[in-house]
C-alpha positions in Angstrom: 9.4 -37.8 18.1 6.0 -39.4 18.0 4.1 -39.8 21.3 0.9 -41.2 19.7 0.0 -44.8 20.5 0.1 -47.3 17.7 -2.1 -50.4 17.1 -0.8 -53.8 17.8 -0.4 -56.3 15.0 -1.6 -59.9 15.2 2.1 -61.0 15.5 2.6 -58.7 18.5 -0.6 -60.0 20.2 0.8 -63.5 19.6 4.1 -62.5 21.3 2.3 -60.9 24.2 0.2 -63.9 25.0 3.4 -66.0 25.0 4.9 -64.0 27.9 4.5 -66.1 31.1 3.6 -63.1 33.3 0.8 -62.0 30.9 -0.5 -65.6 30.9 -0.5 -65.6 34.7 -1.9 -62.1 35.2 -4.9 -62.8 32.9 -5.2 -66.6 33.7 -4.9 -67.5 30.0 -5.7 -71.1 28.9 -3.3 -72.8 26.5 -5.8 -72.5 23.7 -6.4 -68.7 23.9 -5.9 -67.0 20.5 -4.5 -63.6 20.0 -7.8 -62.4 18.7 -9.6 -63.6 21.8 -7.1 -61.9 24.1 -7.2 -58.7 22.1 -11.0 -58.6 22.4 -10.6 -58.5 26.2 -7.7 -56.2 26.7 -6.8 -52.6 25.6 -3.4 -52.6 24.1 -1.2 -49.9 22.7 2.4 -49.6 21.5 4.6 -46.6 21.9 7.9 -46.0 20.2 9.4 -44.9 23.5 12.1 -42.2 23.5 13.6 -41.2 26.8 14.8 -37.7 27.6 18.1 -39.5 28.1 19.7 -41.7 26.8 17.4 -41.4 23.8 15.5 -44.1 21.9 14.6 -47.0 24.2 12.4 -49.1 21.9 8.8 -50.3 21.7 6.8 -50.1 24.9 3.5 -52.0 25.1 0.8 -51.0 27.6 -2.0 -53.4 28.4 -5.2 -52.7 30.4 -8.0 -55.2 31.1 -11.6 -54.4 30.1 -12.4 -53.4 33.7 -10.9 -50.4 35.5 -9.6 -51.4 38.9 -6.9 -50.1 41.2 -4.4 -52.3 39.3 -1.9 -50.4 37.2 -1.7 -51.1 33.5 0.7 -53.9 32.5 3.8 -52.8 30.6 6.1 -54.8 28.4 9.3 -53.9 26.6 11.8 -55.7 24.4 15.0 -56.9 26.0 18.3 -56.7 24.2 17.7 -60.0 22.5 14.3 -58.7 21.1 12.1 -60.8 23.4 9.2 -59.2 25.2 9.4 -58.9 29.0 7.6 -57.0 31.7 8.9 -53.4 32.0 10.3 -52.6 35.4 
């Protein structure tokens, strides 16, 4: 079991900025690139393993470049493999 965060790939950043809730939260324009977004946001991926039932999947944590009272934004993959906000 590896609890260390992993870096996000360009493809993962591309998927992240396509999530409507991410676009709304950060007020992203239609022309924002993955590189631009990644330069403004801390992002990490965890291969999340729960104490039960076991392996859950990739968990993405995003935090803006300013520390506020807002909690970090979390994403996970749904059963079809698409990223969605984690509950």
